[in-house]
C-alpha positions in Angstrom: 25.5 22.3 34.2 26.2 26.0 35.0 28.1 27.7 32.2 30.5 30.4 33.6 32.3 32.9 31.3 36.0 32.6 30.5 38.4 35.6 31.1 41.0 36.2 28.4 44.0 38.4 29.0 45.6 37.9 25.6 48.3 35.7 27.3 46.1 33.5 29.5 42.6 32.2 29.6 40.9 31.6 33.0 37.7 29.6 33.3 35.7 28.2 36.2 33.9 25.0 35.3 31.7 22.6 37.2 32.5 19.0 36.5 32.2 16.6 39.4 33.7 19.4 41.5 34.4 23.0 40.8 37.5 23.4 38.6 39.6 26.4 37.7 41.2 26.0 34.2 44.2 28.1 33.2 45.3 27.9 29.5 48.2 29.6 27.9 47.6 31.5 24.7 51.3 31.2 23.6 50.9 28.0 21.7 52.0 25.8 24.6 49.8 22.7 24.6 48.0 21.7 27.7 46.5 23.6 30.6 46.4 23.7 34.4 43.4 22.5 36.3 43.0 23.5 39.9 40.2 21.5 41.7 37.8 22.3 44.6 39.6 23.3 47.8 42.8 24.2 46.0 40.9 27.1 44.4 40.2 28.5 47.8 43.9 27.9 48.8 45.0 29.8 45.7 42.6 32.7 46.4 43.9 32.8 50.0 47.5 32.9 48.8 46.8 35.7 46.3 44.8 37.7 48.9 47.6 37.3 51.5 50.1 38.7 48.9 47.8 41.3 47.3 50.0 44.3 48.3 53.1 42.7 46.8 51.2 41.8 43.7 49.7 45.3 43.4 53.1 47.0 43.9 54.7 44.7 41.3 52.1 45.3 38.7 51.4 49.0 39.1 53.9 51.8 38.5 53.9 54.9 40.8 52.0 57.1 38.4 49.2 54.5 38.0 48.9 54.1 41.8 48.6 57.8 42.3 46.0 58.2 39.6 43.9 55.3 41.0 44.2 56.6 44.6 43.1 60.1 43.4 40.1 58.7 41.5 39.1 56.4 44.3 39.2 59.2 46.9 38.0 62.1 44.8 41.5 63.5 44.4 41.9 64.2 48.2 45.3 62.9 49.3 47.9 64.5 51.6 51.5 63.4 52.0 53.1 63.5 55.5 56.5 62.2 56.4 56.7 60.2 53.2 53.4 58.5 53.7 50.3 59.3 51.7 47.3 59.8 53.9 43.9 59.8 52.1 40.9 61.7 53.4 37.3 61.0 52.5 34.9 63.9 52.9 31.7 62.6 54.6 30.0 65.9 54.1 30.0 66.9 57.8 
């Protein structure tokens, strides 16, 4: 059986496991007994849901300063603001 590493956030532990099918286990670290198991196709549905709502999730979990810092690092600090929208430019060397 393939052993996949668990991810611990300090509040939650996430772990993919192969039983009869692929399972995604979510366990709370707050002393609550029990855990959530998401099987097979439902894992894909969860990923699709999270992907479809990624911008909302990102905006809700990152403050403005963090977003600006990450954008600057990702694009070598080259960003311009026009009419309230940030436009990022990537230098291709030409």
